[in-house]
Each structure stands twice: as structure tokens, then as C-alpha cells.
ZATOR-572188 format. One record per residue: residue in three letters; z, y, x of N, C-alpha, C in turn; residue number from 1. Coordinates in nm, 2 decimals, always signed. Last residue first. Layout:
! residues N
<resn=Ala, n_w=Z, n_v=Y, n_u=X, ca_w=Z, ca_v=Y, ca_u=X, c_w=Z, c_v=Y, c_u=X, resi=NUM>
...
END
This chain:
! residues 89
<resn=Glu, n_w=-0.64, n_v=-0.66, n_u=-0.69, ca_w=-0.58, ca_v=-0.76, ca_u=-0.65, c_w=-0.69, c_v=-0.77, c_u=-0.54, resi=89>
<resn=Ala, n_w=-0.53, n_v=-0.28, n_u=-0.70, ca_w=-0.58, ca_v=-0.42, ca_u=-0.72, c_w=-0.56, c_v=-0.54, c_u=-0.63, resi=88>
<resn=Phe, n_w=-0.45, n_v=+0.05, n_u=-0.77, ca_w=-0.38, ca_v=-0.07, ca_u=-0.74, c_w=-0.47, c_v=-0.19, c_u=-0.79, resi=87>
<resn=Arg, n_w=-0.51, n_v=+0.37, n_u=-0.76, ca_w=-0.54, ca_v=+0.27, ca_u=-0.76, c_w=-0.50, c_v=+0.15, c_u=-0.70, resi=86>
<resn=His, n_w=-0.39, n_v=+0.68, n_u=-0.84, ca_w=-0.37, ca_v=+0.59, ca_u=-0.82, c_w=-0.48, c_v=+0.51, c_u=-0.79, resi=85>
<resn=Gly, n_w=-0.22, n_v=+1.05, n_u=-0.88, ca_w=-0.36, ca_v=+0.93, ca_u=-0.88, c_w=-0.30, c_v=+0.80, c_u=-0.80, resi=84>
<resn=Leu, n_w=+0.02, n_v=+1.16, n_u=-0.87, ca_w=-0.12, ca_v=+1.27, ca_u=-0.88, c_w=-0.23, c_v=+1.16, c_u=-0.89, resi=83>
<resn=Val, n_w=+0.28, n_v=+1.10, n_u=-1.02, ca_w=+0.19, ca_v=+1.02, ca_u=-0.99, c_w=+0.03, c_v=+1.09, c_u=-0.94, resi=82>
<resn=Val, n_w=+0.61, n_v=+1.20, n_u=-1.08, ca_w=+0.48, ca_v=+1.22, ca_u=-1.07, c_w=+0.40, c_v=+1.15, c_u=-1.01, resi=81>
<resn=Arg, n_w=+0.88, n_v=+1.27, n_u=-1.07, ca_w=+0.87, ca_v=+1.14, ca_u=-1.12, c_w=+0.70, c_v=+1.18, c_u=-1.12, resi=80>
<resn=Thr, n_w=+1.12, n_v=+1.40, n_u=-0.84, ca_w=+0.97, ca_v=+1.38, ca_u=-0.90, c_w=+0.92, c_v=+1.26, c_u=-0.96, resi=79>
<resn=Gly, n_w=+1.39, n_v=+1.32, n_u=-0.70, ca_w=+1.37, ca_v=+1.35, ca_u=-0.87, c_w=+1.26, c_v=+1.33, c_u=-0.93, resi=78>
<resn=Pro, n_w=+1.26, n_v=+1.54, n_u=-0.41, ca_w=+1.38, ca_v=+1.46, ca_u=-0.50, c_w=+1.42, c_v=+1.45, c_u=-0.66, resi=77>
<resn=Glu, n_w=+0.97, n_v=+1.60, n_u=-0.34, ca_w=+1.11, ca_v=+1.68, ca_u=-0.39, c_w=+1.18, c_v=+1.58, c_u=-0.48, resi=76>
<resn=Tyr, n_w=+0.71, n_v=+1.65, n_u=-0.18, ca_w=+0.80, ca_v=+1.55, ca_u=-0.20, c_w=+0.89, c_v=+1.68, c_u=-0.27, resi=75>
<resn=Pro, n_w=+0.42, n_v=+1.74, n_u=-0.37, ca_w=+0.48, ca_v=+1.75, ca_u=-0.22, c_w=+0.60, c_v=+1.69, c_u=-0.28, resi=74>
<resn=Pro, n_w=+0.27, n_v=+1.50, n_u=-0.57, ca_w=+0.31, ca_v=+1.59, ca_u=-0.52, c_w=+0.40, c_v=+1.64, c_u=-0.40, resi=73>
<resn=Phe, n_w=+0.10, n_v=+1.18, n_u=-0.45, ca_w=+0.22, ca_v=+1.24, ca_u=-0.50, c_w=+0.21, c_v=+1.36, c_u=-0.47, resi=72>
<resn=Ala, n_w=-0.10, n_v=+0.86, n_u=-0.44, ca_w=-0.10, ca_v=+1.03, ca_u=-0.41, c_w=+0.01, c_v=+1.11, c_u=-0.51, resi=71>
<resn=Ala, n_w=-0.15, n_v=+0.54, n_u=-0.39, ca_w=-0.09, ca_v=+0.65, ca_u=-0.45, c_w=-0.07, c_v=+0.77, c_u=-0.39, resi=70>
<resn=Phe, n_w=-0.29, n_v=+0.24, n_u=-0.34, ca_w=-0.30, ca_v=+0.37, ca_u=-0.33, c_w=-0.22, c_v=+0.46, c_u=-0.41, resi=69>
<resn=Gly, n_w=-0.35, n_v=-0.10, n_u=-0.22, ca_w=-0.34, ca_v=+0.01, ca_u=-0.33, c_w=-0.30, c_v=+0.15, c_u=-0.28, resi=68>
<resn=Thr, n_w=-0.37, n_v=-0.47, n_u=-0.29, ca_w=-0.39, ca_v=-0.33, ca_u=-0.22, c_w=-0.33, c_v=-0.25, c_u=-0.32, resi=67>
<resn=Phe, n_w=-0.24, n_v=-0.80, n_u=-0.27, ca_w=-0.30, ca_v=-0.69, ca_u=-0.35, c_w=-0.30, c_v=-0.56, c_u=-0.27, resi=66>
<resn=Phe, n_w=-0.19, n_v=-1.12, n_u=-0.26, ca_w=-0.25, ca_v=-1.05, ca_u=-0.19, c_w=-0.31, c_v=-0.90, c_u=-0.29, resi=65>
<resn=Glu, n_w=-0.15, n_v=-1.33, n_u=-0.45, ca_w=-0.11, ca_v=-1.39, ca_u=-0.31, c_w=-0.14, c_v=-1.22, c_u=-0.21, resi=64>
<resn=Cys, n_w=-0.01, n_v=-1.24, n_u=-0.76, ca_w=-0.18, ca_v=-1.29, ca_u=-0.64, c_w=-0.07, c_v=-1.24, c_u=-0.57, resi=63>
<resn=Arg, n_w=+0.14, n_v=-1.26, n_u=-0.99, ca_w=+0.17, ca_v=-1.39, ca_u=-0.91, c_w=+0.03, c_v=-1.39, c_u=-0.77, resi=62>
<resn=Thr, n_w=+0.12, n_v=-1.16, n_u=-1.22, ca_w=+0.01, ca_v=-1.20, ca_u=-1.20, c_w=+0.01, c_v=-1.29, c_u=-1.10, resi=61>
<resn=Gln, n_w=+0.38, n_v=-1.07, n_u=-1.24, ca_w=+0.33, ca_v=-1.10, ca_u=-1.39, c_w=+0.16, c_v=-1.14, c_u=-1.32, resi=60>
<resn=Phe, n_w=+0.49, n_v=-0.96, n_u=-0.96, ca_w=+0.56, ca_v=-1.03, ca_u=-1.05, c_w=+0.46, c_v=-1.09, c_u=-1.16, resi=59>
<resn=Leu, n_w=+0.24, n_v=-0.80, n_u=-0.84, ca_w=+0.38, ca_v=-0.86, ca_u=-0.77, c_w=+0.44, c_v=-1.01, c_u=-0.90, resi=58>
<resn=Leu, n_w=+0.19, n_v=-0.65, n_u=-1.03, ca_w=+0.09, ca_v=-0.75, ca_u=-0.95, c_w=+0.13, c_v=-0.81, c_u=-0.87, resi=57>
<resn=Pro, n_w=+0.38, n_v=-0.50, n_u=-1.13, ca_w=+0.31, ca_v=-0.62, ca_u=-1.20, c_w=+0.23, c_v=-0.71, c_u=-1.15, resi=56>
<resn=Cys, n_w=+0.42, n_v=-0.32, n_u=-0.93, ca_w=+0.51, ca_v=-0.43, ca_u=-0.92, c_w=+0.45, c_v=-0.53, c_u=-1.03, resi=55>
<resn=Trp, n_w=+0.25, n_v=-0.09, n_u=-0.92, ca_w=+0.22, ca_v=-0.21, ca_u=-0.89, c_w=+0.30, c_v=-0.32, c_u=-0.90, resi=54>
<resn=Leu, n_w=+0.37, n_v=+0.08, n_u=-1.13, ca_w=+0.20, ca_v=+0.05, ca_u=-1.18, c_w=+0.15, c_v=-0.08, c_u=-1.05, resi=53>
<resn=Glu, n_w=+0.65, n_v=+0.10, n_u=-1.06, ca_w=+0.59, ca_v=+0.03, ca_u=-1.23, c_w=+0.43, c_v=+0.04, c_u=-1.22, resi=52>
<resn=Asp, n_w=+0.62, n_v=+0.26, n_u=-0.85, ca_w=+0.66, ca_v=+0.13, ca_u=-0.84, c_w=+0.64, c_v=+0.03, c_u=-0.97, resi=51>
<resn=Asp, n_w=+0.54, n_v=+0.51, n_u=-0.90, ca_w=+0.46, ca_v=+0.46, ca_u=-0.85, c_w=+0.50, c_v=+0.25, c_u=-0.85, resi=50>
<resn=Pro, n_w=+0.80, n_v=+0.68, n_u=-0.88, ca_w=+0.74, ca_v=+0.65, ca_u=-0.97, c_w=+0.60, c_v=+0.54, c_u=-0.98, resi=49>
<resn=Trp, n_w=+1.07, n_v=+0.50, n_u=-0.74, ca_w=+0.97, ca_v=+0.56, ca_u=-0.69, c_w=+0.86, c_v=+0.54, c_u=-0.82, resi=48>
<resn=Met, n_w=+1.36, n_v=+0.39, n_u=-0.98, ca_w=+1.28, ca_v=+0.40, ca_u=-0.83, c_w=+1.13, c_v=+0.53, c_u=-0.81, resi=47>
<resn=His, n_w=+1.49, n_v=+0.47, n_u=-1.17, ca_w=+1.53, ca_v=+0.48, ca_u=-1.05, c_w=+1.46, c_v=+0.48, c_u=-0.93, resi=46>
<resn=Glu, n_w=+1.34, n_v=+0.35, n_u=-1.36, ca_w=+1.37, ca_v=+0.48, ca_u=-1.39, c_w=+1.42, c_v=+0.56, c_u=-1.28, resi=45>
<resn=Phe, n_w=+1.29, n_v=+0.11, n_u=-1.32, ca_w=+1.19, ca_v=+0.18, ca_u=-1.27, c_w=+1.21, c_v=+0.32, c_u=-1.29, resi=44>
<resn=Pro, n_w=+1.47, n_v=-0.15, n_u=-1.29, ca_w=+1.53, ca_v=-0.04, ca_u=-1.36, c_w=+1.44, c_v=+0.09, c_u=-1.28, resi=43>
<resn=Phe, n_w=+1.35, n_v=-0.44, n_u=-1.43, ca_w=+1.35, ca_v=-0.38, ca_u=-1.30, c_w=+1.37, c_v=-0.24, c_u=-1.36, resi=42>
<resn=Lys, n_w=+1.34, n_v=-0.70, n_u=-1.57, ca_w=+1.43, ca_v=-0.56, ca_u=-1.62, c_w=+1.45, c_v=-0.49, c_u=-1.52, resi=41>
<resn=Asp, n_w=+1.15, n_v=-0.88, n_u=-1.52, ca_w=+1.09, ca_v=-0.79, ca_u=-1.65, c_w=+1.22, c_v=-0.71, c_u=-1.70, resi=40>
<resn=Ser, n_w=+1.28, n_v=-0.98, n_u=-1.30, ca_w=+1.19, ca_v=-0.95, ca_u=-1.26, c_w=+1.13, c_v=-0.83, c_u=-1.41, resi=39>
<resn=Pro, n_w=+1.65, n_v=-0.95, n_u=-1.27, ca_w=+1.52, ca_v=-1.00, ca_u=-1.34, c_w=+1.39, c_v=-0.92, c_u=-1.33, resi=38>
<resn=Trp, n_w=+1.76, n_v=-0.79, n_u=-0.97, ca_w=+1.74, ca_v=-0.79, ca_u=-1.09, c_w=+1.62, c_v=-0.88, c_u=-1.18, resi=37>
<resn=Trp, n_w=+2.02, n_v=-0.73, n_u=-0.75, ca_w=+1.91, ca_v=-0.87, ca_u=-0.80, c_w=+1.90, c_v=-0.80, c_u=-0.94, resi=36>
<resn=Arg, n_w=+2.06, n_v=-0.53, n_u=-0.44, ca_w=+2.09, ca_v=-0.54, ca_u=-0.58, c_w=+2.00, c_v=-0.62, c_u=-0.62, resi=35>
<resn=Pro, n_w=+2.10, n_v=-0.35, n_u=-0.17, ca_w=+2.07, ca_v=-0.46, ca_u=-0.24, c_w=+2.12, c_v=-0.47, c_u=-0.37, resi=34>
<resn=Glu, n_w=+2.06, n_v=-0.04, n_u=-0.17, ca_w=+2.16, ca_v=-0.11, ca_u=-0.18, c_w=+2.06, c_v=-0.19, c_u=-0.23, resi=33>
<resn=Met, n_w=+1.84, n_v=+0.22, n_u=+0.09, ca_w=+1.86, ca_v=+0.06, ca_u=-0.02, c_w=+1.98, c_v=+0.02, c_u=-0.05, resi=32>
<resn=Glu, n_w=+1.86, n_v=+0.37, n_u=+0.28, ca_w=+1.80, ca_v=+0.41, ca_u=+0.17, c_w=+1.81, c_v=+0.30, c_u=+0.08, resi=31>
<resn=Glu, n_w=+2.08, n_v=+0.27, n_u=+0.48, ca_w=+2.06, ca_v=+0.41, ca_u=+0.42, c_w=+1.97, c_v=+0.44, c_u=+0.32, resi=30>
<resn=Thr, n_w=+2.13, n_v=-0.05, n_u=+0.32, ca_w=+2.09, ca_v=+0.05, ca_u=+0.44, c_w=+2.08, c_v=+0.16, c_u=+0.44, resi=29>
<resn=Glu, n_w=+2.31, n_v=-0.36, n_u=+0.31, ca_w=+2.29, ca_v=-0.21, ca_u=+0.26, c_w=+2.21, c_v=-0.14, c_u=+0.39, resi=28>
<resn=Gln, n_w=+2.17, n_v=-0.70, n_u=+0.35, ca_w=+2.25, ca_v=-0.58, ca_u=+0.37, c_w=+2.21, c_v=-0.43, c_u=+0.32, resi=27>
<resn=Ala, n_w=+2.25, n_v=-1.04, n_u=+0.18, ca_w=+2.13, ca_v=-0.88, ca_u=+0.20, c_w=+2.20, c_v=-0.79, c_u=+0.26, resi=26>
<resn=Glu, n_w=+2.33, n_v=-1.28, n_u=+0.39, ca_w=+2.39, ca_v=-1.17, ca_u=+0.31, c_w=+2.24, c_v=-1.09, c_u=+0.31, resi=25>
<resn=Gly, n_w=+2.21, n_v=-1.64, n_u=+0.47, ca_w=+2.26, ca_v=-1.47, ca_u=+0.51, c_w=+2.29, c_v=-1.41, c_u=+0.35, resi=24>
<resn=Thr, n_w=+1.81, n_v=-1.71, n_u=+0.42, ca_w=+1.96, ca_v=-1.77, ca_u=+0.47, c_w=+2.04, c_v=-1.63, c_u=+0.48, resi=23>
<resn=Trp, n_w=+1.60, n_v=-1.76, n_u=+0.19, ca_w=+1.66, ca_v=-1.69, ca_u=+0.32, c_w=+1.81, c_v=-1.78, c_u=+0.33, resi=22>
<resn=Arg, n_w=+1.31, n_v=-1.79, n_u=-0.01, ca_w=+1.41, ca_v=-1.86, ca_u=-0.02, c_w=+1.46, c_v=-1.75, c_u=+0.16, resi=21>
<resn=Thr, n_w=+1.12, n_v=-1.61, n_u=-0.11, ca_w=+1.17, ca_v=-1.65, ca_u=-0.19, c_w=+1.29, c_v=-1.76, c_u=-0.14, resi=20>
<resn=Val, n_w=+1.00, n_v=-1.26, n_u=-0.10, ca_w=+1.09, ca_v=-1.38, ca_u=+0.00, c_w=+1.12, c_v=-1.50, c_u=-0.15, resi=19>
<resn=Glu, n_w=+0.72, n_v=-1.13, n_u=-0.08, ca_w=+0.78, ca_v=-1.22, ca_u=-0.14, c_w=+0.86, c_v=-1.27, c_u=-0.10, resi=18>
<resn=Tyr, n_w=+0.68, n_v=-0.80, n_u=+0.08, ca_w=+0.66, ca_v=-0.94, ca_u=+0.10, c_w=+0.73, c_v=-0.99, c_u=-0.02, resi=17>
<resn=Val, n_w=+0.44, n_v=-0.50, n_u=+0.13, ca_w=+0.60, ca_v=-0.59, ca_u=+0.03, c_w=+0.56, c_v=-0.71, c_u=+0.10, resi=16>
<resn=His, n_w=+0.45, n_v=-0.24, n_u=+0.33, ca_w=+0.39, ca_v=-0.35, ca_u=+0.34, c_w=+0.49, c_v=-0.42, c_u=+0.22, resi=15>
<resn=Val, n_w=+0.29, n_v=+0.12, n_u=+0.39, ca_w=+0.38, ca_v=+0.02, ca_u=+0.32, c_w=+0.32, c_v=-0.13, c_u=+0.29, resi=14>
<resn=Ala, n_w=+0.19, n_v=+0.40, n_u=+0.50, ca_w=+0.17, ca_v=+0.27, ca_u=+0.49, c_w=+0.27, c_v=+0.13, c_u=+0.47, resi=13>
<resn=Tyr, n_w=+0.16, n_v=+0.70, n_u=+0.45, ca_w=+0.24, ca_v=+0.61, ca_u=+0.47, c_w=+0.21, c_v=+0.49, c_u=+0.43, resi=12>
<resn=Leu, n_w=-0.05, n_v=+0.99, n_u=+0.59, ca_w=-0.05, ca_v=+0.84, ca_u=+0.52, c_w=+0.08, c_v=+0.79, c_u=+0.55, resi=11>
<resn=Gln, n_w=+0.00, n_v=+1.30, n_u=+0.68, ca_w=+0.02, ca_v=+1.20, ca_u=+0.70, c_w=+0.01, c_v=+1.04, c_u=+0.58, resi=10>
<resn=Gln, n_w=-0.05, n_v=+1.59, n_u=+0.56, ca_w=-0.18, ca_v=+1.49, ca_u=+0.61, c_w=-0.11, c_v=+1.37, c_u=+0.63, resi=9>
<resn=Asn, n_w=+0.07, n_v=+1.73, n_u=+0.28, ca_w=+0.15, ca_v=+1.62, ca_u=+0.39, c_w=-0.02, c_v=+1.55, c_u=+0.43, resi=8>
<resn=Gly, n_w=-0.03, n_v=+1.79, n_u=+0.07, ca_w=+0.00, ca_v=+1.92, ca_u=+0.14, c_w=+0.05, c_v=+1.86, c_u=+0.28, resi=7>
<resn=Lys, n_w=+0.06, n_v=+1.55, n_u=-0.16, ca_w=-0.03, ca_v=+1.66, ca_u=-0.13, c_w=+0.06, c_v=+1.74, c_u=-0.02, resi=6>
<resn=Phe, n_w=+0.16, n_v=+1.21, n_u=+0.01, ca_w=+0.19, ca_v=+1.38, ca_u=-0.06, c_w=+0.09, c_v=+1.46, c_u=-0.02, resi=5>
<resn=Lys, n_w=+0.05, n_v=+0.88, n_u=+0.00, ca_w=+0.03, ca_v=+1.00, ca_u=+0.06, c_w=+0.07, c_v=+1.15, c_u=-0.07, resi=4>
<resn=Phe, n_w=+0.04, n_v=+0.56, n_u=+0.08, ca_w=+0.08, ca_v=+0.69, ca_u=+0.01, c_w=+0.04, c_v=+0.78, c_u=+0.06, resi=3>
<resn=Val, n_w=-0.08, n_v=+0.22, n_u=+0.05, ca_w=-0.08, ca_v=+0.38, ca_u=+0.14, c_w=-0.02, c_v=+0.48, c_u=+0.04, resi=2>
<resn=Leu, n_w=-0.03, n_v=-0.14, n_u=+0.06, ca_w=+0.01, ca_v=+0.00, ca_u=-0.02, c_w=-0.01, c_v=+0.12, c_u=+0.10, resi=1>
END
């Protein structure tokens, strides 16, 4: 996935992985506190606004690979706007 913010030339590349087995405990980071959610009850209202657009490719279609792009207005915490997007298998 590639993300861009209006007014910023940098592109942000993100890789999404599905993990079905692991050992140990999930660790909190500066950006994320691990929590488990059923795939049909994700708290999208607390996530980046594009997550609701690409998560179905991961959880509903179960496709092995997908690509995508989303453009946002200049970063401002709490903004829930996607200027444009394209996500596909």
C-alpha cells in the first residue's frame, strides 16, 4: 500500500501481513496498543480512514496479494478524509 499527503512529496509504503500462528505476547508500541477484534467488528472509527476501504480485501476476499494507493489532505490528527484511493487484488 502507498499513501500520500497533499502538500508532502514523500510517499509512504506500507506492507500488510496476515499472521495465523505466533509465539510470545504482542507488545505495545508508541503507535499501537495490541487488541484483538473479530474481523467483522473492527473499530474503523478509531483507525485511519482508508483502512475501511482495504481491510475487506484482507478479511472478506481472503486474497493472497493486493495493492493500493490512498491520498489524504495535509496531516491533521482526527481528520477522516480520503481524497482519492485505488485498492485491488
